[in-house]
N, C-alpha and C positions, 0 to 999 in steps of 0.2 A: 850115286849121288842121292836116290832116293833113301837109302838107310840114313843118310847124314840128317836128311831132313825129318825123318822119323823121330830121330833123338832131339832135333833142335826145337821143336814145337813143345814138346813137353817141359823141358829145361827152361824154355822160355816162358812157359806158363806157370814152372814152379818157382821161378825167380820173381814174377809179378804176383805171385800170391804171397811171397815170403814179403816182398816189399810192402804190399797193402796190410799185411798183418802187423809188421813192425811200425807201420805208420799210424795205423789204428790204434795201438797199444800207447803211442807216444801222447805228453802232455799235449793240450790244445789252448793253452794259455800262456800269456808272458806277463811280467809284473814289473812294477818300477815302485821300490820301497819310497813310500812319502814321508814316513817319520817312524822313530822306534824310541819310544820312553821308557824310563827304567824306574822303578822306586824301591826303596829298602826302609825299614822300619827302624833297623840299627846297623849303621854301617861300619861299626867295630868289628860286627860279627860277618857282614856279607855287604861289600860294597860292589854296585854293578852300575858302570858305565858303558854306554853303548851311542853310535850313531851312524848314519846313513853317509856312505862314501862314495865318490864317482871313480867308477874303474874306468871308463873310457868314455867316447864322445855320447853314446847312449845306454851305456851298462854302470848299474850302481849295484853296490853290496852293503853288506853290515860289517862294521868292526865294533868289538867288546872287550871289554875287560872285567873279569868276575873274580873280586877276592873273595875266598870261600876262608872262613875262619869259625865255623864250629859244626859240630856233629849232628847228623840226620840220625834219626832211629824212627822206629815202627811208627810212631805218632805224626810223623812228618807228612803233610799230605800235600796234593797237588791238584789244581782243577785248570780249566782253561775254557774260554768261550771263544766263538768265531762269529761275527757279524759281518752284513754285507748292505751296501748302500749304492743306489745308483748316482747320487751325485757327490758323496763325501760330506753332505752336512751333517753334523752331528745328530740332528733331531731326525734324521732319514734311516739311520741303521737298525735294520732287524736281525735278531737272533737265527742263525742257521742251526741246523744238527750236526754240523760238524763241531764237535766238543771233545774236549777229555774229561769224562766224569771224575767226579771228587774221588779219589784213590790215595793209597799209601804212596810214598816216593818210591819205594822199593818196587810197587806193581808197574808205575810209570817208567822207571829206569829200564825194567825187562821188558816192555811193549814200546810205548811210543817215543821213547829216547832212543832206543834201539832201532825201530822201525823207521824212524822220521829226523830226529835231530843228528845222528851220526852220519846218517847218509847224505844228507844235505851241508852240514857243517864240519864233518870229520875231517875233509882233506884240507881245510883252511882253520885249523883250529888244533890245540892241544888237550881238547876233551876227551876223558878216560872211556875207554872202550872194554867191554867186559864179556868175557866167556862165560857162558852158564847163567846162573841166576846171581845179580847184583845183592849182597849182603851188606847193610849199612855198618858203619858210617860211611858217607861220600868222604872221599881225601879232601883234605884240607890243602889249598893250595891256591894260586893265581892261575886262571883259565884266561886263556887269550883266543879271539876270534877275530881273524886277520882278513878284510878286504873277502868276505865269502859272499858268492852269488849262489842263491838257493835253486837247485836244479829241478826242485818239485818232488823227489822220490819219496813215495809214501804218502803223497798228497793226492788229492781228487785230481782225475785224469781231465774232466771237465767243469770247468768253474765260468759262469756268466760274466759278462764284462761289468766292472763296477769297481767300488772300493771296498775293501775289505780289511776289517780290523778284527786282530787277535789277541786276546787278552788271557795271559797265564800268570797263574799266582801260586807260590809255594809259602806253606806256613806251619805250625806246629807250636804246642806248649814248650814257651822257654825259649823259642826260637824266631827268628825275623820272620817279618812279614814281607816277602818281597816278589818280584815278578816284572813283568814287560807288558807295554801297549805296543803293537805293531800295526803301522796303517799301510797297506799297500794298493796300488791302482792294478787292475787286472784288465788286460785286454786280450782277444783273441789273437792266435799266434796266426801268421799267415802262412807259414810255409811247414 
């Protein structure tokens, strides 16, 4: 009997440590999309439509269609900014350090796209995945995001409650300027 207790206590401690480690690494926030607006300077080259969709009683997600009809090159650029507001009032938003600095589209695809976009939208979209380094041009195609609920992979684990606005813009010479503005209400995760 003493031998079984000898192994039971360390096993329980190990399981408790593993649980605490996994709980500590989890995202500590939940979100509700408030709005998702898109822009395009030339819809013949890129048409982008998106909307917030209700998935259940208290679940929301994003559905979108992106009709891509132009070639990217090494002059195609991407940049993104994040803002936070306590109230959601437009005059209350403050710039956050969470940003995508202005960079080439290829650099964006090889980092943020692989680390955040695909991890959050890959399961509910036909967005392309790339092995190794991405080389322009981006494939011309109609891309669909269908009722995606973002799981937070690649995003900060801790985010203070409030309203967050994310503005992403893509542009380049002879190319359309397009992007989106997403507003989300973030609350603390209860469990």
